[in-house]
C-alpha positions in Angstrom: -0.8 5.2 -7.3 1.3 4.0 -10.2 4.5 2.2 -9.6 6.6 5.1 -11.0 5.0 7.4 -8.5 5.7 5.0 -5.7 9.3 4.6 -6.7 9.8 8.4 -6.6 8.9 8.5 -2.9 11.4 8.3 0.0 11.4 5.4 2.4 9.8 7.6 5.1 7.0 8.7 2.7 6.5 5.0 1.7 6.2 4.0 5.3 3.6 6.8 6.0 1.6 5.8 2.9 1.7 2.1 4.0 0.3 3.2 7.4 -2.5 5.2 5.7 -3.4 2.2 3.5 -3.4 -0.2 6.5 -5.9 2.1 8.3 -8.1 2.3 5.2 -8.0 -1.5 4.9 -8.9 -1.9 8.6 -11.9 0.5 8.1 -13.0 -1.4 5.0 -13.1 -4.6 7.1 -15.3 -2.9 9.6 -17.6 -1.7 6.9 -17.8 -5.2 5.5 -18.8 -6.5 9.0 -21.5 -3.8 9.2 -22.7 -4.6 5.7 -22.0 -1.1 4.4 -19.3 -1.7 1.8 -19.8 0.6 -1.2 -16.9 -0.7 -3.4 -15.9 -4.3 -2.6 -13.1 -4.0 -5.3 -11.4 -1.5 -3.1 -10.2 -4.4 -0.8 -8.1 -5.8 -3.6 -6.8 -2.4 -4.7 -5.7 -1.5 -1.2 -4.1 -4.9 -0.5 -2.1 -4.8 -3.8 -1.0 -1.2 -3.2 0.3 -2.2 0.2 2.2 -5.1 -1.4 3.7 -2.8 -4.1 4.9 -0.3 -1.4 6.4 -3.0 0.7 8.2 -4.5 -2.3 9.7 -1.1 -3.3 10.7 -0.4 0.3 12.6 -3.7 0.4 14.3 -2.9 -3.0 15.4 0.5 -1.7 16.7 -0.9 1.6 18.7 -3.5 -0.3 20.5 -0.8 -2.3 21.7 -0.8 -5.9 21.7 -4.1 -7.7 25.0 -5.8 -8.4 25.7 -6.3 -12.1 
């Protein structure tokens, strides 16, 4: 997902998306242990997307920025 798409989601949707990505990352680690990883670059993609979501969630929880 692009950052703009992530920013348009609500906190609940972000939380659900984070859970989905964590499950995917967990499954990728099992595939790695079994030697069946099709796309190793997906590890990095999933990790970074989780980080983006967590960052945006923190920004939304903090509220509007003071000028």
